N, C-alpha and C positions, 0 to 999 in steps of 0.2 A: 374505240371509247363510247361510241353511239349507242352499241348493244349493251355495254355495262352500266350505263345511266339507269334504265328501267329497273334493272335489277337492285342497284343501289337504292332507289327511291322507294321500291317496294320493301326492301329490308328495313328501311328507315320509318316507314309507315307501320309496318308490323311491330317493330320495337316499341313506338308511340303507343299503339294499341295496348301492348302489355302494361305500360305505365298508367294507362287510363282505367285499370280494372278495380273493382271494389276490394278493399284490404280482406286479408284472411280472417281477420278477427271477429268480422260481424257483416251484417248485410246492409249497413247504413241507416237502419231504422231507429227512431227514437223510442226509448224505452218508456212506457207509461204505466202508471199505477192503475191495475184492475181494480174493480170494487170490491173483489174477493180478498185482494192483498190489502186494500185499505181497511177491510173488516177485521183482517188478521193482526194488522199493525196496530190498530185502534179498537182494543177489546171493550165490549159493553162495561160502563163503569158501574160498580157495585157501591151505592152510596152508603155512608156509614150513619147518616141520618136520613130515614126513609121518608118518601112523600107523606104516609100518613101522619108523621111526626110534624111536617111542614103545616099541614092541614090542622092539626091539634093547637100547634103554635099560634097560627093565624086566628082560629076562633076563640082562643083565650085572650086575644087582644095585644099579643106581644109585638113590640115595634118592629117594622120592616128591618132597621138598622141592625136590632139584636138577633133576628132570624138570619141575617146575612153574616153576621159575625159568628153565629152557632155553625153555619155552613163551612165558612172558612176554617174554623177551629178543628172541625171535625174532619176536613178534608173531603169532603162529599163531592161528587161530580154526579151529573145527572144527564140522560139521553132521552129527553122527552120529544115526543112528536108535538104537532101543532095542536091536535085534538086533546092530547093529554094536558097540555098547557092550558087549554081553554077550560077543560074539566076541572083542573086544580084551581083556576080563577074562579070558577063557579062555585067552587067549594069554600071559597074565602080566602084564598092565598093572595097577596096583593101584587100588583103588577111591578112594583119596584123588585121584589123578590124574584119575581119570573124573569125580568130583565136581567138581573144577576146572573141567574141560573145559566140563561141563553149566552151571555156574553161569556162567562167562565168556560162554558163548553166550545164556544168557537175559539176562544185563546187557546184551549188545550188542543183543538185539531190543528191551528196554525203551528204550535209549537212543535207537535209530531211530525208534521208534514215537513217542516223545515229541517228537523233532525234527520228525516230520511232522505231529503235532498242533499244534506251535507254529507252523509254516509255515501250516497252514489257518487258525488263529486270527489270524495276522498279515494274511493275504489278506482275511479276513473284516472286520478293523477298518479295512483300507485301503479296502474297499468301503463300509462305513458312512460313513466321513470323506468319500468322494466323493459320496455321496446327500446327507450333510449340505451339503457345499459346493454342491451343484447345488441345494438348497433354498434356500440363503441367496442365490444368484444368481438365483434366479427371480424374476419381476415381482411376485407377490404375497406375498413374504416381508415380514413385519411383526414387527421386533424387539420391538415396544412391547405386542404382544398378550400376554395373560396366560399363555399356555402356555410362553413362552421363557425368562423369569425368574422364579426362585421366589418374588421379593418381591412382584410383581404378581398380584392376585387380583381377583375381581369386586367385592368390598367396599372396594377401596382408594378413597380419595375423590378422588384427583387422575386425571383423563383426559387423555392427552397431547394428543389432538385437540379437546378440548371443555372445558379447563379444570377448575375444581372442581366438584363435585357439590353441588348445594345441598339442604339436608335437608328 
């Protein structure tokens, strides 16, 4: 019996090592959005109301609220850099209009990133559901095992395949 003990211990350790491996579906890394993917997801907006029209309306003395209303009505979105915004301000576009343009762009970015995250989570949930379905359809699935239902524990007096436990 003493000679059998190291063999059993080593067999147990090897079986535990097999349980501690990385799943076959991936390497455990977190998927991140690369800048190239972000540029692909968020294409450059083409404004229906061009920046030259914004400058013209501002020089004509149109109120900032009216310019913002025209931007909303046309559905225009802009992707200006900081230097372009300064240039527009120097050409007479009011700060209120430029603030609206920036806040609208930021809101658009947030909405598209949230949509991308939701799509990734949905794909992950579908993948988990497929794995669980595959486990249920496997030959060794046993719904009476204590890990599958919260009511079944090792101290439960009834065993499905062996009747009641005698004290």
